[in-house]
C-alpha positions as CSV (number, residue, x, y, z in Angstrom):
1,M,70.0,-23.7,-74.1
2,R,72.0,-20.7,-72.8
3,R,75.6,-20.7,-74.1
4,L,78.1,-18.5,-72.2
5,Q,81.4,-17.4,-73.6
6,W,84.2,-17.0,-71.1
7,A,84.2,-13.2,-71.1
8,E,80.4,-13.1,-70.4
9,Y,80.5,-15.7,-67.6
10,S,83.5,-14.0,-66.0
11,K,81.7,-10.6,-66.0
12,V,78.6,-12.2,-64.4
13,L,80.8,-13.5,-61.5
14,R,82.7,-10.2,-61.1
15,D,79.6,-8.2,-61.0
16,N,77.8,-10.3,-58.5
17,T,80.5,-11.7,-56.1
18,L,82.8,-10.3,-53.5
19,H,85.8,-10.8,-55.9
20,Q,87.1,-7.6,-57.4
21,E,89.8,-9.1,-59.7
22,R,89.3,-10.3,-63.3
23,F,88.9,-14.0,-63.9
24,E,91.3,-14.2,-66.8
25,S,90.9,-18.0,-67.2
26,A,89.2,-21.0,-65.6
27,N,92.3,-21.4,-63.5
28,D,91.5,-18.0,-61.8
29,L,87.9,-19.1,-61.4
30,F,88.7,-22.4,-59.8
31,L,91.6,-21.1,-57.6
32,S,90.3,-17.8,-56.4
33,E,88.3,-16.8,-53.3
34,Y,84.8,-15.3,-53.8
35,R,81.3,-15.4,-52.4
36,G,78.0,-14.4,-53.9
37,F,74.3,-15.0,-54.0
38,F,72.7,-13.7,-57.2
39,E,70.0,-14.2,-59.8
40,E,70.9,-13.4,-63.4
41,P,68.1,-12.9,-66.0
42,G,67.8,-15.8,-68.4
43,L,70.3,-17.8,-66.3
44,G,68.8,-18.5,-62.9
45,R,69.8,-18.2,-59.2
46,I,73.4,-19.1,-58.3
47,D,74.9,-19.3,-54.8
48,V,78.6,-19.7,-54.9
49,S,81.4,-19.5,-52.3
50,S,85.1,-20.4,-52.5
51,V,87.9,-20.3,-50.0
52,R,91.6,-20.9,-50.4
53,G,92.9,-23.6,-48.1
54,I,96.1,-23.7,-46.1
55,G,97.5,-25.9,-48.8
56,H,97.6,-24.9,-52.5
57,Y,94.0,-25.7,-53.2
58,T,90.5,-24.1,-53.1
59,I,87.2,-25.5,-51.8
60,K,84.2,-24.3,-53.7
61,K,80.5,-24.8,-53.0
62,T,78.0,-24.1,-55.8
63,R,74.2,-24.3,-55.7
64,A,72.3,-23.3,-58.9
65,I,68.6,-23.3,-59.9
66,L,68.8,-22.8,-63.6
67,K,66.1,-21.6,-66.0
68,D,67.5,-23.6,-68.9
69,E,70.5,-25.8,-69.7
70,V,73.8,-23.8,-69.6
71,E,76.9,-24.5,-71.6
72,L,80.0,-22.6,-70.5
73,E,83.1,-22.3,-72.7
74,M,86.1,-22.6,-70.3
75,K,89.4,-20.9,-71.0
76,L,92.3,-22.8,-69.5
77,D,95.9,-21.6,-69.4
78,E,97.2,-24.7,-67.6
79,P,95.6,-28.1,-66.5
80,L,93.5,-28.2,-63.4
81,F,92.7,-31.2,-61.2
82,T,89.4,-31.4,-59.3
83,V,87.8,-33.9,-56.9
84,G,84.2,-33.0,-56.3
85,F,80.9,-34.3,-54.9
86,L,77.8,-33.8,-57.0
87,Y,75.0,-33.7,-54.5
88,S,72.2,-33.0,-56.9
89,G,71.8,-32.4,-60.6
90,S,73.7,-33.5,-63.7
91,F,76.5,-32.2,-65.9
92,V,79.1,-33.1,-68.5
93,F,82.5,-31.8,-69.4
94,H,83.5,-32.1,-73.0
95,G,85.8,-30.7,-75.7
96,G,83.3,-29.1,-77.9
97,D,81.0,-32.0,-78.7
98,V,78.7,-32.8,-75.8
99,N,78.0,-36.3,-77.3
100,K,81.7,-37.2,-76.8
101,G,81.6,-36.2,-73.1
102,R,80.4,-38.2,-70.1
103,R,77.3,-37.2,-68.3
104,V,77.4,-37.5,-64.5
105,D,74.3,-37.7,-62.3
106,A,74.1,-37.2,-58.6
107,P,75.0,-38.5,-56.1
108,S,78.5,-39.1,-57.3
109,V,82.1,-38.2,-56.5
110,V,83.8,-37.0,-59.7
111,V,87.5,-36.8,-60.6
112,Y,88.8,-35.0,-63.6
113,R,91.8,-33.3,-64.9
114,Q,90.7,-30.3,-67.0
115,N,92.9,-29.4,-70.0
116,D,92.4,-28.1,-73.6
117,H,90.6,-31.4,-74.4
118,I,88.0,-30.8,-71.6
119,S,87.1,-27.1,-72.1
120,Y,83.3,-27.0,-72.0
121,Q,80.8,-27.7,-69.3
122,R,77.1,-28.3,-69.8
123,I,74.9,-28.1,-66.7
124,Y,71.4,-29.6,-67.0
125,C,68.4,-27.9,-65.4
126,E,66.1,-30.8,-64.6
127,Q,66.8,-30.3,-60.9
128,P,68.9,-28.0,-58.8
129,Y,72.6,-28.4,-59.3
130,E,74.8,-28.6,-56.1
131,T,78.5,-29.4,-55.9
132,L,81.4,-29.2,-53.5
133,N,84.7,-29.2,-55.3
134,I,88.4,-29.3,-54.3
135,S,90.6,-27.9,-57.0
136,F,94.4,-27.4,-57.5
137,N,96.9,-27.0,-60.3
138,D,99.1,-29.7,-61.9
139,Q,102.1,-28.9,-59.8
140,V,100.3,-29.8,-56.7
141,L,98.9,-32.9,-58.4
142,Q,102.4,-34.1,-59.3
143,R,103.6,-33.6,-55.6
144,I,100.6,-35.7,-54.4
145,L,101.3,-38.4,-56.9
146,Q,104.9,-38.8,-55.7
147,K,103.6,-40.3,-52.5
148,F,101.9,-43.2,-54.1
149,E,103.6,-46.4,-55.2
150,N,101.4,-46.8,-58.3
151,S,101.5,-43.1,-59.3
152,G,102.1,-44.1,-62.9
153,R,98.8,-46.0,-63.0
154,V,96.9,-43.0,-61.5
155,A,98.5,-40.5,-64.0
156,K,97.6,-42.8,-66.9
157,R,94.0,-43.0,-65.8
158,L,93.7,-39.2,-65.4
159,N,95.2,-38.7,-68.9
160,E,93.1,-41.3,-70.6
161,E,89.7,-40.9,-68.8
162,S,88.1,-37.5,-69.2
163,M,85.8,-38.1,-66.2
164,I,86.0,-40.7,-63.5
165,A,82.8,-41.1,-61.4
166,I,83.1,-42.8,-58.0
167,R,80.3,-44.0,-55.8
168,P,80.2,-41.8,-52.7
169,E,80.5,-44.8,-50.4
170,D,83.8,-45.9,-51.9
171,E,86.8,-45.2,-49.6
172,Y,84.4,-43.2,-47.3
173,L,84.5,-40.3,-49.8
174,G,80.9,-39.4,-49.4
175,A,81.2,-39.3,-45.6
176,Y,84.3,-37.0,-45.8
177,F,82.6,-34.7,-48.3
178,D,79.6,-34.5,-46.0
179,K,81.8,-33.5,-43.1
180,L,83.6,-30.9,-45.3
181,N,80.3,-29.5,-46.5
182,I,79.2,-28.5,-42.9
183,I,82.3,-26.5,-42.2
184,P,81.8,-22.8,-42.9
185,L,83.8,-21.5,-45.8
186,D,85.7,-18.7,-44.1
187,Q,89.1,-17.7,-42.9
188,D,88.6,-18.9,-39.3
189,V,91.8,-20.8,-38.5
190,N,90.1,-23.7,-36.7
191,N,87.8,-24.1,-39.7
192,L,90.7,-24.0,-42.1
193,F,92.7,-26.6,-40.2
194,L,89.7,-28.9,-40.0
195,A,89.1,-28.5,-43.7
196,E,92.8,-29.2,-44.4
197,S,92.6,-32.5,-42.6
198,L,89.5,-33.5,-44.5
199,V,91.0,-32.4,-47.8
200,L,94.0,-34.5,-47.2
201,R,91.9,-37.5,-46.4
202,I,89.7,-37.1,-49.5
203,L,92.8,-36.7,-51.8
204,N,94.5,-39.7,-50.2
205,K,91.4,-41.9,-50.5
206,T,90.8,-40.7,-54.1
207,M,94.4,-41.7,-55.1
208,L,94.0,-45.1,-53.4
209,F,90.8,-45.7,-55.5
210,L,92.5,-44.6,-58.7
211,E,95.5,-46.8,-58.2
212,R,93.4,-49.8,-57.4
213,P,93.3,-52.6,-60.1
214,A,90.0,-53.0,-62.0
215,S,89.5,-56.5,-60.5
216,G,87.4,-55.1,-57.7
217,L,87.4,-55.5,-53.9
218,L,88.7,-58.4,-51.9
219,G,89.0,-59.4,-48.3
220,E,89.6,-56.4,-46.0
221,Q,88.8,-53.9,-48.7
222,E,85.4,-55.5,-49.2
223,R,84.6,-55.3,-45.5
224,E,85.7,-51.6,-45.4
225,Y,83.5,-50.9,-48.4
226,R,80.5,-52.3,-46.6
227,T,81.3,-50.2,-43.6
228,S,81.7,-47.0,-45.5
229,S,78.5,-47.7,-47.5
230,A,76.5,-48.1,-44.2
231,L,78.0,-44.8,-42.9
232,F,77.1,-42.9,-46.0
233,E,73.6,-44.2,-45.9
234,V,73.3,-43.1,-42.3
235,L,74.5,-39.6,-43.2
236,A,72.1,-39.4,-46.1
237,Y,69.2,-40.4,-43.8
238,M,70.2,-37.7,-41.3
239,R,70.5,-35.1,-44.0
240,E,67.0,-35.8,-45.3
241,N,65.3,-35.9,-41.8
242,L,66.8,-32.9,-40.0
243,H,63.3,-31.6,-39.3
244,K,62.5,-34.7,-37.3
245,P,63.6,-35.9,-33.9
246,I,66.9,-37.8,-34.4
247,S,68.9,-39.8,-31.9
248,L,71.8,-42.1,-31.9
249,T,69.6,-45.0,-30.7
250,R,66.9,-44.3,-33.2
251,V,69.3,-44.1,-36.2
252,A,71.1,-47.3,-35.0
253,E,67.8,-49.2,-34.9
254,Q,66.8,-47.8,-38.3
255,F,69.9,-49.3,-39.9
256,G,70.1,-52.5,-37.8
257,V,73.4,-51.7,-36.1
258,S,74.4,-51.2,-32.5
259,S,74.6,-47.7,-31.0
260,R,78.2,-48.4,-29.9
261,W,79.2,-49.4,-33.5
262,L,77.6,-46.2,-34.9
263,Q,79.2,-43.9,-32.3
264,R,82.6,-45.5,-33.0
265,R,82.2,-44.9,-36.8
266,F,81.6,-41.2,-36.1
267,K,84.6,-40.9,-33.7
268,E,87.1,-42.9,-35.8
269,D,86.0,-42.0,-39.4
270,L,84.7,-38.4,-39.0
271,Q,86.5,-37.3,-35.8
272,S,83.2,-36.2,-34.3
273,S,80.6,-37.4,-31.9
274,F,77.2,-38.3,-33.3
275,S,75.5,-35.4,-31.5
276,D,78.1,-32.8,-32.5
277,Y,77.8,-33.9,-36.1
278,L,74.0,-33.8,-36.1
279,R,74.2,-30.3,-34.5
280,D,76.6,-29.0,-37.2
281,M,74.4,-30.5,-39.9
282,R,71.4,-28.7,-38.6
283,L,73.1,-25.4,-38.3
284,Q,74.6,-25.5,-41.8
285,R,71.2,-26.4,-43.2
286,A,69.8,-23.4,-41.2
287,Y,72.5,-21.1,-42.6
288,D,71.7,-22.3,-46.2
289,L,67.9,-21.6,-45.6
290,L,68.5,-18.1,-44.2
291,T,70.9,-17.1,-47.0
292,N,68.7,-18.6,-49.8
293,N,65.3,-17.8,-48.3
294,E,63.0,-18.1,-51.4
295,Q,60.2,-19.2,-49.2
296,A,60.5,-16.2,-46.9
297,L,60.8,-18.3,-43.8
298,S,61.0,-16.6,-40.4
299,V,63.8,-17.4,-38.0
300,R,61.3,-19.4,-36.0
301,E,60.3,-21.4,-39.0
302,V,63.9,-22.1,-40.0
303,C,64.5,-23.2,-36.4
304,L,61.7,-25.8,-36.7
305,E,62.7,-26.9,-40.2
306,V,66.1,-28.0,-38.9
307,G,64.8,-29.8,-35.9
308,Y,65.1,-27.3,-33.0
309,S,62.1,-26.9,-30.7
310,S,63.7,-24.0,-28.8
311,S,64.4,-20.7,-30.7
312,Q,66.7,-19.6,-27.9
313,T,68.9,-22.8,-28.1
314,F,68.9,-22.5,-31.9
315,S,70.0,-18.9,-31.9
316,S,72.7,-19.5,-29.2
317,N,74.2,-22.5,-31.1
318,F,74.0,-20.6,-34.4
319,R,75.9,-17.6,-33.0
320,K,78.6,-19.9,-31.5
321,R,79.2,-21.6,-34.9
322,F,79.0,-18.6,-37.2
323,N,79.8,-15.7,-34.9
324,V,76.6,-13.9,-36.1
325,S,72.9,-14.2,-35.2
326,P,70.3,-15.8,-37.5
327,K,68.6,-12.5,-38.0
328,Q,71.8,-10.8,-39.1
329,V,72.5,-13.5,-41.6
330,M,69.0,-13.2,-43.0
331,S,69.3,-9.4,-43.2
332,V,72.5,-9.4,-45.3
333,G,72.1,-12.6,-47.2
334,L,75.6,-13.8,-46.4
């Protein structure tokens, strides 16, 4: 297993990302903007990008293919709060003894409040590790908690439970993270405002989940859970089959629901039409393939891999979304 002290890990990030300042602590790491795609000897390939939102938070995407298990010693100067979606892989936060931490496996939404009692992270290498995290400091957390009637119950859980794992379908969290994941992490104002609305929804839904009594779901909550579970399964199916022909009618038939019901779920819960959401999913997947092109795919091959039959249509849609052509993205790797 590769063990990284804070100074070593901080240097790896500074040397390989578009962030010129020093990461003095984990707070800097979680709350700073940076972007990089790099391969470190003995560590593996890591793709990481982070952007500061309009509010006092950051959104960070991480994809890592590790050569061995990695344990990172975090250096905290104040508590940090994170809500994240673990898409693939496994990890555990702990306070120096991994056996006393809690391992979390994908897919899972995770909630944790890092402090001096949770100061180490071990990432397992059995499969690629991919996360999308929203992080902010304790001051922001306290302001958020003030809006909730049972804020004391939420604060108690966060203090007593080092890691809270939530099923992605609970409170539509998986669907909202999926939507957030296909927004480019950049300073485009429209993207930032869209990300802001999703972040607020995720935080609101997370707090509703944390303040809920342990007795389970009843009545309307149970019906909403079944609906959110179905929507999450639809999104997972779409994500796994982007290379195939996908239509609203075909997906509705696949899951035994009406096309009208499914279209309404996209409009009401994700503020998008089915076709727009599918297009953005495909373009984000293409962007990921072009920037992490280990298979040396051509633009035409990427086009087919994400379900486009026309290279011209693909390139036109790609440029509209990212303000750059697929070939330009491939040439610079960003």
